[in-house]
C-alpha positions in Angstrom: 33.9 4.6 -37.5 30.3 5.8 -39.3 30.0 9.4 -38.9 26.9 9.4 -41.8 23.7 8.9 -40.1 21.7 8.1 -43.1 18.3 8.3 -43.4 16.9 8.9 -39.9 13.8 6.9 -38.2 11.2 8.7 -37.3 9.6 7.4 -34.0 6.5 9.5 -34.3 3.4 9.1 -36.3 2.4 5.8 -38.4 4.1 2.6 -38.4 4.9 2.1 -34.7 2.1 -0.9 -34.3 4.3 -3.8 -34.9 7.5 -2.6 -33.1 9.7 -6.0 -33.6 8.9 -5.6 -37.5 10.4 -1.4 -36.8 13.4 -2.9 -34.7 14.2 -5.5 -37.4 14.5 -2.8 -40.0 16.5 -0.9 -38.1 18.7 -3.2 -37.2 19.3 -4.1 -40.7 19.7 -0.9 -42.5 21.4 0.8 -39.5 22.6 -1.9 -37.3 22.9 -1.6 -32.9 22.5 2.3 -33.0 20.1 3.7 -35.1 19.7 7.7 -35.8 16.3 8.6 -35.5 14.0 11.3 -35.1 11.6 12.3 -32.2 8.2 14.4 -32.2 9.4 17.8 -34.1 12.1 16.0 -35.9 14.4 16.4 -32.6 17.6 14.6 -33.2 18.9 11.4 -31.1 20.1 7.8 -30.6 18.2 4.4 -30.3 20.2 2.2 -28.9 18.8 -1.1 -30.1 22.0 -3.9 -29.5 22.2 -5.5 -26.2 25.7 -5.9 -25.8 25.7 -1.8 -27.0 23.0 -1.1 -24.8 24.3 -3.2 -21.7 27.6 -1.1 -22.0 25.7 2.2 -22.1 24.1 1.5 -19.0 26.8 0.2 -17.8 28.7 3.4 -17.9 27.7 6.4 -16.2 30.5 8.5 -16.3 30.1 8.1 -20.2 27.0 7.9 -20.6 25.3 9.9 -18.2 22.0 10.4 -17.1 21.4 14.7 -16.3 19.0 16.0 -18.6 20.7 19.6 -19.0 23.3 18.2 -20.8 21.7 17.6 -23.6 22.5 19.8 -26.7 19.4 19.9 -28.3 17.4 21.7 -26.1 17.3 24.7 -28.5 15.4 22.7 -30.8 12.7 22.2 -28.0 9.2 24.0 -28.3 7.6 24.9 -25.0 4.9 22.4 -25.2 6.6 19.5 -26.9 5.0 16.1 -25.9 8.0 14.6 -24.3 8.5 17.1 -22.1 7.3 15.3 -19.0 9.8 12.4 -20.0 13.1 14.6 -20.7 12.7 17.6 -19.0 15.4 18.2 -15.7 14.1 17.6 -12.3 15.2 16.8 -8.7 14.6 13.3 -8.5 16.5 10.2 -9.0 15.8 9.3 -12.8 18.1 12.7 -13.6 20.8 12.8 -10.5 24.0 11.3 -11.1 27.1 10.1 -8.8 26.7 10.5 -4.9 23.3 12.6 -5.1 21.3 9.9 -7.1 22.9 7.6 -4.6 21.5 9.1 -1.5 17.9 9.4 -4.0 18.0 6.0 -4.7 18.5 4.9 -1.0 15.6 7.1 -0.1 13.1 5.7 -2.7 14.6 1.5 -1.3 13.7 2.4 2.5 10.4 4.5 1.9 9.2 1.5 -0.4 10.6 -1.6 1.8 8.6 0.1 4.8 5.8 -1.3 3.6 5.1 -4.9 5.4 5.6 -7.8 2.7 2.8 -9.6 3.9 0.2 -6.3 4.2 1.4 -5.6 0.6 0.1 -9.1 -0.9 -2.9 -9.4 1.4 -3.8 -5.7 0.0 -2.9 -6.4 -3.6 -5.0 -9.5 -3.6 -7.9 -7.5 -1.6 -8.0 -4.9 -4.4 -7.8 -7.6 -6.9 -10.8 -9.1 -5.6 -12.8 -6.1 -5.0 -12.0 -4.9 -8.7 -13.2 -8.8 -9.7 -16.3 -8.2 -7.5 -17.2 -5.5 -9.9 -17.6 -7.5 -13.0 -17.8 -11.2 -12.0 -21.5 -11.2 -12.1 -21.4 -10.1 -15.9 -19.8 -13.0 -17.4 -17.7 -10.4 -19.4 -15.1 -7.6 -18.7 -12.3 -5.2 -20.4 -9.2 -7.2 -18.3 -7.0 -4.0 -19.2 -9.3 -1.2 -18.5 -11.5 -2.5 -15.5 -8.6 -4.7 -14.3 -5.1 -4.3 -14.8 -5.0 -0.6 -15.4 -6.8 0.2 -12.1 -4.8 -2.6 -10.1 -1.1 -0.9 -9.4 -2.6 2.4 -9.2 -5.3 1.8 -6.4 -2.3 -0.3 -4.8 0.3 2.8 -5.2 -1.9 5.4 -3.9 -2.8 2.4 -0.3 0.7 3.1 -0.1 1.1 7.0 -0.2 -1.9 6.6 1.9 -4.4 8.4 -1.4 -8.2 7.6 -1.3 -9.3 5.8 -4.5 -10.9 8.5 -6.1 -7.9 10.7 -5.9 -5.8 7.9 -6.7 -7.7 6.7 -10.2 -7.6 10.8 -11.3 -3.8 10.5 -10.8 -3.6 7.6 -12.7 -5.9 8.9 -15.4 -3.3 11.7 -15.6 -0.6 9.3 -15.7 -1.6 7.7 -18.8 -2.1 10.7 -20.5 1.5 12.1 -19.8 2.8 8.3 -21.5 0.7 8.8 -24.1 2.7 11.8 -25.0 0.3 13.5 -26.7 -0.6 17.3 -26.5 -2.4 17.2 -23.1 0.9 15.3 -21.6 2.2 18.6 -20.3 -1.1 19.7 -18.6 -1.4 15.9 -17.4 2.2 15.8 -15.7 1.1 19.4 -14.0 -1.7 18.1 -12.8 -0.2 14.9 -11.2 2.6 17.7 -9.6 -0.3 19.8 -8.1 -2.2 16.4 -6.5 1.6 15.9 -4.7 1.7 18.9 -3.5 -0.9 18.8 -1.7 -0.8 15.5 -0.5 2.6 16.3 1.0 1.1 19.4 3.1 -1.3 16.9 4.2 1.5 14.2 5.4 3.7 17.3 7.2 0.8 18.4 9.0 -0.5 14.4 9.4 2.0 11.7 9.3 0.9 8.1 8.7 2.3 4.7 7.7 2.6 5.7 4.4 5.5 6.0 1.8 5.1 9.9 1.5 5.3 10.6 5.0 8.9 8.0 5.3 10.2 10.3 2.6 9.4 13.3 4.2 11.3 12.4 7.5 14.5 10.5 5.6 17.5 11.8 6.3 18.2 12.2 2.7 16.2 15.7 3.4 13.9 16.3 0.8 12.2 19.5 -0.1 8.8 19.9 -1.0 10.1 20.0 -4.7 12.1 17.4 -4.1 9.2 15.3 -2.7 6.6 16.2 -5.6 9.6 15.2 -8.3 10.4 12.1 -6.3 6.6 10.9 -5.9 5.7 11.1 -9.5 9.1 9.4 -10.7 7.8 6.0 -8.6 4.3 6.3 -10.1 5.3 6.9 -13.4 8.1 4.1 -13.0 5.6 1.5 -10.9 1.9 2.2 -12.3 2.5 2.4 -15.9 4.6 -0.2 -16.3 3.0 -3.2 -13.8 -0.2 -2.4 -16.1 1.2 -3.1 -19.4 3.1 -6.3 -17.6 -0.6 -7.4 -16.2 -2.3 -6.7 -19.5 0.1 -8.2 -21.6 1.0 -11.4 -19.3 -2.9 -12.1 -19.7 -3.3 -11.6 -23.2 -0.3 -14.0 -23.5 -2.1 -16.5 -21.5 -5.4 -16.1 -22.8 -3.8 -16.8 -27.0 -1.1 -19.5 -26.4 -1.5 -23.0 -25.7 1.7 -23.8 -23.6 -0.3 -21.8 -20.7 -3.6 -22.9 -21.2 -3.3 -25.1 -17.6 -2.5 -22.1 -16.0 -6.3 -21.2 -16.6 -7.3 -24.2 -14.4 -5.2 -23.3 -11.5 -1.5 -24.0 -12.7 -0.2 -21.3 -10.7 3.9 -22.3 -12.0 3.2 -21.1 -15.4 2.2 -17.4 -14.3 5.4 -16.6 -13.2 6.9 -18.7 -16.6 4.1 -15.9 -18.3 5.0 -12.9 -16.9 9.2 -13.4 -17.4 8.6 -14.2 -21.6 6.6 -10.9 -21.4 9.8 -9.3 -20.4 11.8 -10.6 -22.8 8.6 -11.2 -25.8 7.0 -7.8 -24.8 8.7 -5.7 -22.5 6.5 -3.0 -21.1 8.9 -0.3 -21.4 9.7 -1.0 -25.3 12.3 1.9 -24.8 12.9 5.0 -22.3 14.9 9.1 -22.6 17.6 8.6 -21.9 21.3 9.1 -21.3 23.4 11.8 -22.4 27.2 11.6 -23.9 29.5 13.4 -20.9 32.2 13.4 -24.1 32.2 12.5 -27.5 32.9 8.3 -27.8 32.7 6.2 -29.9 29.6 3.4 -29.8 29.0 0.7 -32.9 31.0 2.6 -35.2 28.8 5.5 -34.7 30.2 9.0 -33.3 28.7 9.9 -30.8 28.8 13.7 -29.6 29.1 15.4 -26.1 25.4 16.0 -25.7 23.9 13.6 -27.8 20.5 12.0 -26.2 20.7 8.0 -26.4 16.9 6.0 -26.0 17.4 3.2 -24.2 15.9 0.3 -26.7 15.1 -2.2 -24.0 12.8 -4.3 -25.7 14.8 -4.1 -29.0 18.1 -5.0 -27.0 15.8 -8.0 -25.7 15.4 -9.3 -29.2 18.9 -8.8 -30.5 19.8 -11.7 -32.7 22.7 -11.9 -30.8 21.3 -12.7 -27.6 17.9 -14.2 -28.4 18.5 -16.3 -32.4 15.4 -16.9 -34.6 14.4 -20.0 -33.6 15.3 -20.0 -30.3 13.8 -17.9 -27.4 15.9 -16.5 -24.4 12.3 -16.6 -22.5 13.2 -19.6 -21.0 12.4 -21.0 -17.7 13.6 -18.2 -15.1 16.2 -16.3 -17.3 16.3 -12.5 -16.1 18.8 -11.4 -18.3 16.5 -9.2 -20.2 16.7 -5.1 -19.7 13.2 -4.5 -19.1 14.2 -3.0 -16.0 16.7 -1.3 -17.0 20.5 -2.4 -15.9 23.2 -0.4 -13.5 23.2 2.2 -10.9 20.2 3.6 -13.0 18.0 0.3 -13.1 14.8 0.0 -11.9 15.2 0.1 -7.5 14.9 -3.4 -6.3 12.4 -2.7 -4.0 10.5 -1.0 -6.7 10.9 -4.3 -8.8 9.9 -6.4 -5.8 6.7 -4.6 -5.9 6.2 -4.7 -9.5 6.3 -8.5 -9.0 4.0 -8.8 -5.9 0.9 -6.8 -7.9 1.8 -8.6 -11.4 2.3 -12.0 -9.3 -1.0 -11.5 -6.9 -3.5 -9.9 -9.7 -2.9 -12.9 -12.6 -3.4 -15.7 -9.5 -6.2 -14.0 -8.3 -8.4 -13.5 -11.2 -7.7 -17.0 -12.8 -8.5 -18.5 -9.2 -11.6 -16.5 -9.4 -12.5 -16.9 -12.9 -10.6 -20.3 -13.7 -12.4 -20.6 -17.1 -11.7 -16.9 -18.7 -12.0 -16.9 -22.5 -10.8 -14.2 -24.9 -13.7 -12.7 -26.2 -12.2 -11.9 -29.9 -9.6 -13.4 -32.2 -6.2 -13.3 -30.9 -5.3 -11.5 -33.9 -7.6 -8.7 -33.4 -5.9 -7.4 -29.8 -4.7 -4.3 -30.8 -1.6 -2.4 -29.2 -0.7 1.3 -28.1 0.5 2.7 -30.8 3.5 3.9 -28.5 6.9 3.9 -28.8 7.4 3.5 -24.8 5.7 1.4 -23.6 4.1 -1.7 -24.9 0.5 -2.9 -24.2 -3.1 -4.1 -25.5 -5.8 -0.8 -25.8 -8.2 -3.7 -24.4 -8.9 -7.2 -23.7 -12.4 -8.4 -23.5 -13.1 -11.5 -21.9 -15.5 -14.3 -21.0 -16.5 -16.1 -18.3 -19.5 -18.3 -16.5 -20.8 -15.6 -14.3 -20.2 -16.1 -10.2 -21.3 -14.6 -6.9 -19.0 -11.7 -5.7 -17.2 -12.3 -2.5 -18.2 -9.3 -1.0 -21.9 -11.1 -0.8 -20.9 -14.6 0.6 
């Protein structure tokens, strides 16, 4: 058993631009369970081994979810930038046992209440509208003008929100995920907006996610509803944005996918699966908390210790994905990018994310089949975040076309 944590790895500041290199160095020095320091040198463990992470995700009785179990709350300042992702909230992310099962069923039911055909139709309509906004110019930033906007607009439609309010909420959510000094204030703005939306829906119910949650037998109060709506939005918007953007980057820079740009839709799904293995939008997640002292990969994890879930690093574990061979083959879905176990991404949310991602890429390639990256592939910059993997921008060029709206 290894009780010496050695030199903990700082998960803030510089050195986050190349996560694959960072994970390799972590693995070489520390093995599959790495002692790390969060902002303010708050200690935690990062699980980067595939088998070890799968075990953590599969044993909620040992590696529990409720943040109130954390033994380091006394070290967290009031405006700690990671507070929004760790603070205990009355939603399915923090819940355990029967409470979690009750909430997960409510979320699945609310999301599944949308007609699948209508969902695809609305996604395609939103995609067309966004493309209409730049298709005549011959160039666009596919990240900021397309990938970043489509998920938020669709989720806002599902919530019954208008586009303007949806854009404001999506912008605030991006600030939260950047984990900077403004993250706590941005989280408060989102919660306040959803509080107002819930009051509206109680008076005027509609065919939307919020109205379905209000009347669900789970019996949500307003505080629980706000927390649940934030959890759904956070889980669906940011990660799907990066999934779409990362897939487009791959298809514009890798010759294996060049046929897709001429209308071969079959490789769109292959590109999306490969991204989940190689450039997972969810790099890591917080987290799990040891229910009692436990040994994990020869490390002694003390009761209340925080474990960060290293999804991207686990997907690249040489045990599963040895050098020279990629696990991202065909429809191999053994990756952990949607997490695993009872606290994994709800089934309905996975389906929603896939509808958004597949439709977004297919519609874009159908409308602009001669898309090309406007800069050399090596100049594409990644967000310097340990939590999410996504490009800062994705400038592209294409032959100008006429917007659909005026045809």
